DOPAKE-693272 format. One record per residue (C-alpha): residue number from 1; residue in one letter; x, y, z. Coordinates in pm, 1 decimal. Layout:
BEGIN
seq	type	X	Y	Z
NUM	A	X	Y	Z
...
END
This chain:
BEGIN
seq	type	X	Y	Z
1	M	-2208.0	2928.6	473.1
2	T	-1865.9	2794.3	554.7
3	T	-1844.3	2458.0	727.9
4	R	-1559.0	2304.8	922.7
5	I	-1534.0	1941.2	938.8
6	T	-1283.7	1738.2	1143.5
7	V	-1271.1	1343.8	1115.7
8	D	-1012.4	1204.4	1354.0
9	P	-953.5	919.1	1291.3
10	I	-1003.0	872.6	990.2
11	T	-831.3	505.3	908.4
12	R	-1037.2	202.6	1011.2
13	I	-641.8	57.5	1131.0
14	E	-327.7	286.8	1257.3
15	G	-589.2	565.8	1370.5
16	H	-327.8	816.8	1371.4
17	L	-466.6	1021.5	1066.8
18	R	-699.3	1322.4	1131.2
19	I	-840.7	1512.0	840.3
20	D	-997.9	1876.2	830.3
21	V	-1208.6	1995.8	556.9
22	E	-1363.9	2344.5	494.1
23	V	-1727.9	2301.5	326.4
24	D	-1933.7	2567.6	102.3
25	D	-2213.1	2494.1	-101.8
26	G	-2209.3	2129.6	-55.3
27	K	-1831.1	2113.6	-191.6
28	V	-1463.9	2056.0	2.9
29	T	-1289.2	2405.3	-52.4
30	K	-979.0	2333.0	142.6
31	A	-808.9	2038.8	344.3
32	W	-588.0	1959.6	615.0
33	S	-385.4	1634.5	653.3
34	S	-249.0	1537.0	974.8
35	G	-52.4	1257.3	1131.8
36	Q	-134.4	1277.6	1506.1
37	M	215.1	1115.1	1677.8
38	W	549.9	1205.5	1636.7
39	R	783.2	999.5	1414.7
40	G	1097.9	891.6	1632.7
41	I	1265.4	546.1	1569.2
42	E	1541.7	708.9	1302.2
43	K	1685.5	871.3	1612.5
44	I	1677.2	534.8	1763.2
45	L	1890.5	398.4	1491.8
46	I	2192.0	669.6	1530.0
47	G	2510.1	514.3	1659.0
48	R	2344.3	125.2	1589.0
49	D	2533.7	-137.4	1384.5
50	P	2358.4	-87.6	993.2
51	R	2290.4	-469.1	1010.9
52	E	2037.1	-408.7	1256.2
53	A	1854.1	-141.3	1118.8
54	W	1609.8	-365.9	924.4
55	M	1485.4	-518.5	1256.3
56	Y	1374.5	-159.6	1395.2
57	T	1231.1	-7.4	1097.2
58	Q	1018.1	-321.7	1015.1
59	R	843.1	-223.0	1352.2
60	F	731.3	78.0	1221.2
61	C	409.9	-64.9	1135.8
62	G	217.2	-377.1	1241.7
63	V	81.8	-391.8	849.9
64	C	361.5	-254.4	677.1
65	T	625.8	-492.1	778.2
66	T	806.3	-680.5	537.2
67	V	841.8	-390.3	301.2
68	H	1077.8	-207.2	560.1
69	A	1282.4	-518.7	626.3
70	I	1381.5	-553.2	303.8
71	T	1408.2	-167.5	198.0
72	S	1644.6	-109.9	489.1
73	V	1894.3	-417.7	397.4
74	R	1851.3	-292.4	18.3
75	A	1963.1	75.6	163.4
76	V	2262.6	-101.0	332.7
77	E	2316.2	-301.3	53.2
78	N	2374.9	-17.8	-187.0
79	A	2605.5	195.4	39.8
80	L	2862.8	-124.8	45.9
81	Q	2761.0	-159.1	-333.2
82	M	2718.9	-555.3	-241.6
83	E	2560.0	-794.9	-515.5
84	I	2293.6	-1056.7	-354.9
85	P	2278.5	-1396.8	-468.3
86	V	2025.8	-1509.4	-692.1
87	N	1791.3	-1698.4	-468.3
88	A	1787.2	-1433.5	-197.6
89	Q	1628.3	-1191.5	-433.5
90	L	1367.5	-1451.8	-541.1
91	V	1301.7	-1543.9	-200.6
92	R	1218.3	-1148.2	-87.2
93	N	1055.3	-1123.4	-379.8
94	I	824.2	-1387.7	-333.7
95	I	776.6	-1291.7	25.4
96	Q	697.9	-909.9	-83.6
97	T	455.3	-1013.6	-350.8
98	A	277.1	-1231.0	-128.8
99	H	212.4	-916.1	122.0
100	A	152.7	-731.2	-147.1
101	I	-150.8	-925.7	-251.4
102	Q	-276.1	-963.9	107.8
103	D	-231.1	-610.9	181.8
104	H	-462.6	-501.6	-179.0
105	I	-763.4	-775.4	-70.3
106	V	-776.9	-654.3	254.5
107	H	-756.6	-276.4	161.3
108	F	-1049.8	-319.3	-54.1
109	Y	-1251.7	-546.6	119.2
110	H	-1209.4	-490.9	459.0
111	L	-1110.5	-123.2	461.4
112	S	-1282.5	63.6	204.4
113	A	-1579.4	-167.7	59.6
114	V	-1837.0	-63.2	330.8
115	D	-1757.9	295.4	219.1
116	W	-1924.1	195.3	-86.4
117	V	-2137.6	-144.4	6.1
118	D	-2431.4	-61.2	223.4
119	V	-2454.8	-394.4	489.7
120	V	-2771.1	-392.3	576.7
121	S	-2956.9	-308.9	282.5
122	A	-2800.6	-666.7	152.3
123	L	-3077.3	-822.3	395.1
124	D	-3351.5	-726.4	99.0
125	A	-3144.7	-894.3	-161.0
126	D	-3257.6	-1221.3	-336.0
127	P	-2995.3	-1469.4	-313.9
128	A	-3082.2	-1676.1	-636.5
129	A	-3084.9	-1278.2	-833.9
130	T	-2748.6	-1219.2	-643.4
131	A	-2613.4	-1581.7	-744.5
132	K	-2710.6	-1531.4	-1110.7
133	L	-2543.3	-1164.7	-1124.6
134	A	-2203.9	-1299.4	-943.2
135	E	-2182.5	-1587.3	-1206.6
136	S	-2229.4	-1352.8	-1496.6
137	L	-1977.1	-1140.1	-1374.8
138	S	-1724.5	-1450.8	-1291.8
139	G	-1675.1	-1825.9	-1233.8
140	W	-1583.1	-1828.4	-892.6
141	E	-1660.5	-2118.8	-720.8
142	L	-1839.0	-1956.3	-416.8
143	N	-2099.2	-1748.9	-616.1
144	G	-2353.1	-2012.6	-601.1
145	V	-2733.0	-1967.6	-440.5
146	H	-2598.7	-2200.5	-150.8
147	E	-2349.1	-1958.0	-48.3
148	M	-2541.3	-1676.9	-77.5
149	T	-2864.0	-1763.6	84.3
150	A	-2608.1	-1862.8	415.5
151	V	-2453.0	-1514.3	397.9
152	K	-2750.2	-1359.0	394.7
153	E	-2902.4	-1573.2	695.8
154	R	-2547.7	-1488.7	857.3
155	L	-2583.8	-1119.4	814.7
156	K	-2966.8	-1135.0	937.6
157	T	-2838.3	-1264.8	1247.6
158	F	-2589.0	-980.4	1302.0
159	V	-2863.4	-708.4	1253.5
160	Q	-3125.6	-873.8	1498.3
161	S	-2825.1	-959.0	1760.5
162	G	-2793.5	-559.4	1770.9
163	Q	-2441.2	-637.2	1693.7
164	L	-2315.3	-589.5	1315.0
165	G	-1969.9	-674.3	1439.0
166	P	-1702.6	-633.9	1149.7
167	F	-1968.3	-407.2	997.3
168	A	-2038.4	-222.1	1274.2
169	S	-2017.1	187.6	1249.5
170	G	-2099.7	200.9	868.0
171	F	-2302.4	476.6	689.2
172	W	-2623.5	243.6	628.3
173	G	-2899.4	403.2	439.7
174	H	-2614.9	729.1	314.3
175	P	-2779.8	924.7	44.9
176	A	-2433.0	845.8	-146.7
177	M	-2493.8	462.0	-139.9
178	K	-2601.6	392.0	-493.6
179	L	-2580.5	-36.5	-492.4
180	S	-2863.1	-237.4	-548.9
181	P	-2932.0	-525.4	-260.7
182	E	-2800.4	-791.0	-493.4
183	V	-2475.6	-639.5	-548.6
184	N	-2433.6	-559.4	-160.6
185	L	-2513.1	-895.9	-98.7
186	M	-2244.7	-1028.3	-316.3
187	A	-1996.6	-768.0	-181.4
188	V	-2058.5	-901.7	160.0
189	A	-2028.1	-1272.9	62.3
190	H	-1678.9	-1175.3	-90.2
191	Y	-1589.3	-956.3	211.8
192	L	-1647.4	-1292.2	430.3
193	Q	-1462.4	-1514.5	179.4
194	A	-1155.9	-1257.4	150.2
195	L	-1143.3	-1309.6	556.5
196	D	-977.5	-1671.4	479.5
197	V	-804.7	-1612.3	155.0
198	Q	-581.9	-1337.9	258.7
199	N	-444.6	-1608.8	559.0
200	H	-288.6	-1794.1	229.2
201	A	-82.9	-1536.6	152.4
202	N	43.0	-1476.8	510.9
203	K	130.9	-1817.4	535.7
204	I	365.2	-1810.6	242.0
205	V	523.7	-1493.8	420.2
206	A	566.7	-1713.8	711.8
207	I	721.4	-1978.1	547.6
208	L	983.7	-1786.6	384.9
209	G	1053.1	-1582.2	643.2
210	G	993.5	-1744.8	968.0
211	K	669.7	-1560.8	1132.7
212	S	433.3	-1317.3	996.2
213	P	380.5	-1016.5	995.5
214	H	755.6	-926.2	1119.1
215	I	955.6	-1159.3	896.1
216	Q	1289.4	-1288.4	1054.1
217	N	1485.4	-1424.4	746.7
218	V	1634.9	-1116.5	591.4
219	A	1978.0	-1001.6	631.0
220	V	2243.2	-713.6	451.5
221	G	2364.4	-912.2	229.7
222	G	2090.2	-1182.7	156.3
223	I	1852.1	-1387.0	342.4
224	S	1904.2	-1638.4	652.4
225	N	1707.4	-1937.9	476.7
226	S	1889.5	-2227.5	408.0
227	I	1826.0	-2428.8	88.0
228	S	1823.4	-2823.1	22.4
229	H	1679.7	-3045.8	-170.1
230	D	1547.6	-3251.6	75.7
231	A	1674.8	-3159.5	451.6
232	P	1353.4	-3092.8	689.8
233	S	1485.7	-2803.7	854.0
234	V	1571.0	-2564.8	574.0
235	L	1382.2	-2453.3	304.9
236	N	1331.9	-2775.7	55.9
237	I	1071.4	-2868.9	-198.5
238	E	818.2	-2981.7	17.6
239	R	822.0	-2629.4	131.3
240	L	818.7	-2495.3	-219.6
241	M	560.0	-2710.8	-316.1
242	L	325.7	-2613.3	-9.1
243	I	377.9	-2243.0	-93.9
244	E	245.9	-2331.0	-467.3
245	G	-79.5	-2467.2	-318.3
246	F	-126.9	-2132.5	-173.7
247	I	-30.0	-1961.1	-462.1
248	N	-330.5	-2162.6	-629.2
249	K	-575.3	-2070.9	-416.7
250	L	-500.0	-1688.8	-417.7
251	E	-514.9	-1649.0	-794.1
252	K	-849.0	-1847.8	-787.2
253	F	-1004.1	-1575.0	-537.8
254	V	-792.1	-1258.2	-687.8
255	K	-885.3	-1361.7	-1067.3
256	S	-1210.4	-1456.2	-1006.1
257	A	-1319.1	-1212.4	-735.5
258	Y	-1161.9	-953.7	-658.2
259	M	-1020.6	-815.4	-1017.1
260	T	-1431.5	-826.1	-1122.2
261	D	-1597.1	-711.1	-788.9
262	V	-1359.7	-363.6	-819.7
263	P	-1464.1	-274.4	-1166.3
264	A	-1833.1	-411.3	-1183.8
265	I	-1873.6	-179.9	-813.9
266	G	-1718.7	78.8	-976.3
267	A	-1937.1	76.2	-1248.1
268	F	-2228.1	218.1	-1055.3
269	Y	-1996.6	474.8	-919.2
270	L	-1884.0	611.4	-1247.7
271	D	-1954.6	994.0	-1102.4
272	W	-1687.3	936.6	-874.7
273	T	-1393.9	931.3	-1158.8
274	N	-1487.2	1307.8	-1129.0
275	Y	-1344.1	1325.2	-797.3
276	G	-1046.5	1276.2	-610.7
277	G	-807.2	1320.0	-889.2
278	G	-597.7	1594.1	-682.6
279	V	-195.6	1546.2	-763.8
280	T	-128.2	1422.9	-1107.1
281	N	269.6	1364.2	-1103.3
282	Y	324.6	997.4	-1023.7
283	L	613.9	795.8	-878.6
284	S	678.1	458.4	-891.8
285	V	1018.2	271.3	-829.2
286	P	1125.3	-24.5	-985.0
287	D	1091.3	-385.8	-820.1
288	C	1145.9	-801.1	-798.0
289	P	1525.1	-738.4	-915.6
290	Q	1601.2	-1067.1	-1137.0
291	D	2017.1	-1025.2	-1091.1
292	T	2259.6	-995.8	-851.6
293	K	2312.4	-601.4	-940.1
294	G	1938.8	-468.0	-918.3
295	T	1983.3	-370.7	-1294.8
296	K	1665.2	-614.3	-1424.2
297	F	1348.4	-552.6	-1297.4
298	D	979.0	-772.7	-1308.6
299	T	785.7	-442.7	-1279.6
300	L	904.2	-123.7	-1373.6
301	G	897.3	229.7	-1232.2
302	G	924.7	609.7	-1328.8
303	F	780.4	969.2	-1285.2
304	I	541.9	1072.2	-1489.9
305	E	428.0	1446.5	-1500.2
306	G	126.8	1667.1	-1488.0
307	G	-93.0	1278.2	-1552.0
308	D	92.1	1301.5	-1911.7
309	L	187.2	938.1	-1984.6
310	S	424.3	1082.3	-2279.8
311	T	644.9	1223.9	-1990.6
312	F	720.6	897.8	-1857.6
313	K	1128.9	886.6	-1721.1
314	P	1197.7	551.4	-1610.0
315	I	1408.9	472.2	-1314.7
316	N	1671.7	183.6	-1412.8
317	N	1817.0	18.9	-1143.9
318	F	1921.0	38.9	-738.2
319	N	2200.3	320.6	-784.8
320	D	2020.1	512.2	-1047.9
321	P	2083.6	897.9	-967.6
322	Y	1747.7	1031.5	-1106.1
323	F	1576.9	880.8	-838.0
324	R	1864.1	950.0	-591.1
325	D	1885.4	1307.5	-639.1
326	G	1543.6	1372.3	-645.0
327	V	1389.0	1327.9	-311.0
328	A	1321.9	1602.8	-27.6
329	E	1132.6	1657.6	243.1
330	S	1020.9	2000.9	405.6
331	S	894.4	2019.8	729.9
332	K	791.1	2401.3	710.2
333	H	422.5	2259.2	786.9
334	A	501.9	2016.9	999.8
335	W	598.4	1972.5	1409.1
336	Y	964.9	1942.5	1306.4
337	E	1260.4	2178.4	1346.5
338	G	1389.1	2392.6	1009.9
339	D	1147.7	2475.4	716.4
340	K	1375.1	2396.4	425.1
341	A	1316.5	2085.6	212.1
342	L	1612.9	1822.6	272.3
343	H	1752.6	1589.5	76.2
344	P	1704.9	1249.7	311.1
345	Y	2098.3	1180.3	351.7
346	K	2061.7	1533.3	497.5
347	G	1708.2	1476.6	673.6
348	E	1639.1	1562.8	1009.5
349	T	1404.4	1437.1	1271.4
350	N	1381.1	1718.0	1541.5
351	P	1054.5	1764.7	1667.5
352	Q	944.1	2093.3	1728.1
353	Y	539.0	2056.2	1833.9
354	T	317.4	2347.7	1825.3
355	D	-66.6	2369.8	1845.1
356	F	-267.2	2265.1	1496.3
357	Q	-176.3	2607.7	1319.9
358	D	-410.7	2594.2	991.5
359	E	-157.5	2827.7	818.2
360	G	127.8	2734.9	1012.0
361	Q	237.1	2348.6	1144.9
362	Y	-15.4	2088.5	1150.2
363	S	126.0	1763.1	1156.7
364	W	378.2	1519.0	1225.7
365	V	422.9	1378.5	853.7
366	K	722.3	1557.1	664.8
367	A	583.1	1669.5	297.6
368	P	797.0	1485.3	0.4
369	T	888.9	1623.2	-308.3
370	F	1024.4	1491.5	-656.2
371	Y	1269.8	1747.2	-813.2
372	G	1057.9	1990.8	-614.0
373	K	708.7	1825.6	-736.6
374	R	475.0	1695.3	-481.1
375	A	381.7	1376.5	-620.2
376	E	99.1	1042.0	-572.5
377	V	260.2	720.0	-528.6
378	G	63.9	400.4	-484.3
379	P	-111.5	154.2	-735.9
380	L	-240.5	417.8	-939.8
381	A	97.6	564.1	-972.1
382	N	259.9	207.0	-1024.2
383	V	-7.4	114.8	-1337.2
384	F	31.2	444.6	-1541.3
385	T	413.9	391.4	-1512.0
386	N	399.5	36.6	-1610.5
387	V	164.9	118.0	-1880.8
388	A	375.9	416.8	-1990.9
389	A	676.5	165.6	-2045.4
390	G	474.6	-48.1	-2245.1
391	E	440.0	-330.9	-1962.8
392	P	176.3	-582.4	-2122.7
393	R	38.7	-714.4	-1807.9
394	Y	-35.8	-416.0	-1656.8
395	T	-211.3	-313.3	-1964.8
396	K	-397.1	-656.8	-2006.9
397	Y	-551.5	-613.3	-1673.3
398	L	-621.3	-244.3	-1768.9
399	N	-806.4	-358.5	-2043.3
400	D	-971.7	-638.5	-1866.5
401	A	-1127.4	-415.2	-1587.3
402	I	-1241.5	-131.2	-1863.6
403	G	-1413.9	-422.0	-2029.0
404	V	-1601.8	-484.4	-1701.6
405	I	-1653.0	-138.8	-1618.5
406	K	-1834.4	-82.9	-1970.0
407	T	-2021.5	-414.7	-1947.5
408	V	-2204.7	-306.4	-1626.9
409	G	-2199.1	59.7	-1623.4
410	G	-2357.8	57.7	-2041.3
411	I	-2117.6	275.8	-2157.9
412	S	-1888.3	303.4	-2479.3
413	E	-1595.1	464.5	-2371.8
414	V	-1400.9	472.0	-2064.3
415	P	-1079.9	686.8	-2092.1
416	L	-742.0	640.2	-1893.9
417	T	-795.1	1002.0	-1737.1
418	A	-1087.5	835.5	-1548.3
419	L	-843.8	639.0	-1368.0
420	N	-702.0	945.7	-1189.6
421	S	-1001.8	948.3	-921.9
422	T	-1112.4	806.4	-580.1
423	I	-1310.3	541.9	-767.4
424	G	-958.8	480.7	-1011.5
425	R	-698.7	420.3	-712.7
426	H	-943.2	115.0	-617.6
427	A	-920.2	-5.9	-1004.4
428	A	-541.5	41.1	-1010.4
429	R	-523.5	-142.8	-684.5
430	A	-732.7	-461.0	-799.3
431	I	-522.8	-399.9	-1156.6
432	R	-175.4	-385.1	-964.7
433	C	-310.7	-729.2	-742.9
434	G	-343.6	-925.7	-1082.4
435	V	3.9	-821.9	-1194.0
436	M	152.4	-912.5	-847.6
437	M	-28.7	-1275.3	-877.7
438	D	134.8	-1350.2	-1243.4
439	V	483.2	-1198.3	-1072.4
440	L	397.5	-1428.9	-750.5
441	R	422.0	-1732.1	-957.4
442	D	706.0	-1621.7	-1175.4
443	Q	975.6	-1573.5	-920.4
444	W	852.9	-1893.0	-742.7
445	T	916.6	-2066.4	-1053.9
446	K	1243.6	-1936.5	-1115.8
447	L	1337.1	-1993.4	-750.3
448	V	1234.9	-2376.5	-811.8
449	E	1440.2	-2369.0	-1126.0
450	N	1761.0	-2206.1	-968.8
451	I	1726.2	-2478.1	-679.5
452	A	1702.2	-2712.6	-933.9
453	S	2011.5	-2585.9	-1122.1
454	G	2243.5	-2650.9	-832.1
455	D	2304.3	-2315.6	-692.5
456	L	2197.8	-2329.5	-325.3
457	D	2358.5	-1957.0	-263.8
458	T	2176.0	-1753.8	-48.1
459	F	2413.9	-1491.5	147.1
460	N	2705.7	-1268.4	96.4
461	S	2886.6	-1146.7	386.2
462	P	2895.8	-744.2	434.1
463	V	3203.9	-569.3	465.3
464	F	3188.4	-208.9	648.0
465	P	3496.2	14.2	541.7
466	K	3616.5	300.9	772.6
467	G	3474.9	648.8	710.1
468	E	3154.8	733.7	585.6
469	I	2954.3	589.4	296.9
470	E	2561.9	668.4	202.8
471	G	2342.0	429.6	45.7
472	F	1961.6	449.2	-56.4
473	G	1702.0	141.5	-108.6
474	F	1367.6	134.9	-251.3
475	H	1053.9	-110.7	-289.0
476	E	718.7	-49.7	-454.9
477	A	520.9	-126.5	-142.4
478	P	171.1	-213.9	-145.9
479	R	68.5	167.8	-85.4
480	G	367.3	306.8	-336.4
481	A	701.8	417.2	-385.1
482	L	903.0	336.4	-36.7
483	S	1263.2	452.7	28.7
484	H	1554.4	433.7	294.9
485	W	1818.5	629.9	332.7
486	V	2145.6	579.4	560.3
487	V	2456.1	743.8	650.2
488	I	2696.6	530.4	792.7
489	E	3050.6	629.6	933.9
490	D	3314.3	389.6	1061.5
491	A	3021.1	81.3	1039.8
492	K	2781.4	272.9	1268.3
493	I	2477.6	463.7	1129.6
494	K	2507.1	831.0	1143.4
495	N	2194.6	935.8	980.7
496	Y	1910.0	741.3	892.2
497	Q	1582.4	875.5	706.7
498	A	1251.7	644.4	580.7
499	V	1084.2	830.3	300.1
500	V	732.3	609.2	307.9
501	P	400.5	595.4	80.2
502	S	179.5	749.2	326.8
503	T	422.7	1025.6	398.6
504	W	443.3	1112.0	-1.9
505	N	28.6	1096.4	17.4
506	A	-46.9	1229.7	360.4
507	G	215.3	1502.7	417.1
508	P	125.1	1848.2	454.0
509	R	196.3	2162.3	266.5
510	D	589.4	2197.9	138.8
511	S	783.2	2433.6	177.0
512	D	633.4	2636.0	-72.6
513	D	291.5	2584.1	24.7
514	Q	184.2	2351.0	-220.1
515	P	-101.4	2095.5	-45.5
516	G	-3.1	1701.4	-63.1
517	P	-193.9	1419.5	-218.6
518	Y	-485.2	1406.2	16.5
519	E	-521.3	1773.5	77.1
520	Q	-555.8	1836.4	-343.1
521	S	-738.6	1518.1	-375.7
522	L	-1021.5	1651.0	-154.5
523	M	-1104.5	1950.3	-310.9
524	D	-1457.2	2013.6	-476.1
525	N	-1551.1	1674.0	-355.4
526	P	-1920.0	1668.3	-249.2
527	I	-2059.7	1627.7	64.3
528	A	-2408.0	1564.2	119.0
529	D	-2431.7	1544.6	475.0
530	P	-2182.3	1752.8	681.2
531	E	-2300.9	1532.3	994.9
532	N	-2212.3	1184.5	832.1
533	P	-1887.5	1292.7	596.9
534	L	-1903.3	947.5	384.6
535	E	-1718.2	1133.6	91.2
536	V	-1421.0	1242.1	275.1
537	L	-1375.1	880.5	388.8
538	R	-1423.1	756.3	21.2
539	T	-1127.5	984.4	-82.1
540	V	-902.2	937.8	170.6
541	H	-979.1	588.7	172.5
542	S	-889.3	526.4	-188.3
543	F	-487.2	603.9	-93.8
544	D	-503.9	296.1	148.6
545	P	-351.4	515.0	442.1
546	C	-136.2	364.8	690.1
547	I	36.0	616.4	895.8
548	A	186.0	454.7	1169.3
549	C	472.3	457.0	870.2
550	A	449.7	818.4	863.9
551	I	468.3	845.0	1225.5
552	H	576.9	716.4	1526.0
553	M	504.7	744.2	1890.0
554	V	706.1	840.4	2190.8
555	D	641.0	929.1	2576.5
556	T	873.3	1245.9	2677.6
557	E	751.9	1091.7	3038.1
558	K	883.1	752.1	2961.8
559	K	551.4	611.4	3123.5
560	E	476.1	237.8	3047.6
561	I	242.0	262.1	2717.7
562	V	188.1	-102.5	2647.9
563	K	302.7	-427.0	2769.1
564	V	317.3	-758.8	2583.1
565	K	313.2	-1115.4	2752.5
566	A	425.5	-1399.7	2528.5
567	L	242.1	-1727.7	2591.7
END
């Protein structure tokens, strides 16, 4: 007997994603991924000054903010073939890596961990045994008995009050939950600690960007920050040293707690390395440019086909024709006019709504392809491409994670293909977070050294020619490869398209009817209880969906949707 399950919304934030699955004999046999709001900011940009685009695109989302600001200015700079001062590149790199670290911490602990951690079960834990377990895994300073006892008492207060606060609406007692009470208590303790830790990254973004989440300091041509050795109102040594202090605090948690928790918890769910694979083409882009032209990068990118790392083909620079010519988007199964795959320079965003049609149009998200192939983007793609390219930091942290899994799981072998799974995506995100910590510190050191050398430049003024020019910018955002595409005519935007990570992963079937990564990853997923489809959430949440970037809201009646009052 076939059962239809609809989960709407499926995300814990950015609640615009609907997932439908058909289940037969306890397994998913068909899936649909549907974005539930229209994307329209690109239409708003037409006719505007290209130097303003980043301010609008940054409002795609309240989570993925800095990523769109930086990618947007890169697209316009690419159209103008501009060089960017090294200081500007480094400041942008620090902002984006701090943002990525904050995002990865929040995703695991606050958006996905409760898919695997039975919070109520932690009430049965022995705090002393929990502390012993935690201290055997890492030297994190808040793993002691006192801390674990305090967390258990705090959790007990939540439960007795009848209000679980941040742990409400969980799948407590679900048959798919496997962790012992002690592991659950350790995870809850780190969940609460992560709430404080992630804010250190936000402070770095705010110091350099002027505010967080929507930064104010980027500009086409560089950044608006002025640099001085000692002037109090600009970026000076005092603020740089403050940033270093936040880096130190972040690093302690990331490398002592997060990077251990993920493989340790994953070791109890090794069966989930058999689920959630889906698309095995992986796309990632290089990032953290180290020169003025965007030809040297601190992290690498490229394309892998069929999960075979030997097929890796690199993406080398901000002008790389291999990336530029490979991207297209289809609207055949999306609520837009047209059914052919279009290159972003020719992209259209003309809404054409129908009802939800299983075999027709059923989503506001388009379906991107890379040379006609569906591709997964995100930390898993980022880890695979960098390991294939021989990047040593990724290889080191990958081996570290595998070591923890072997120790905790009591197994002798963990093949690389095990990462191509629901639980593998979490491991890849933790690996990438460790690399981002190293990159963040490295970019900070380079900025300090470059300023000390006497270079204080942060901005080159753009000059727009007559006629039409095109440009694209990309960025390896927390959720994967992000690109913006702009056509400029006589210094005004003629067309603008953003191909975002959650479009790559959440897109519906394409012009050849190939399912998207979310949809393919759900195939053969087990469903223990159709009334409580936790397993669907586990796989989709492993991608870290953030659908506001893939779709946007419009009210054709022009009614007031929300009012914000500044105090």
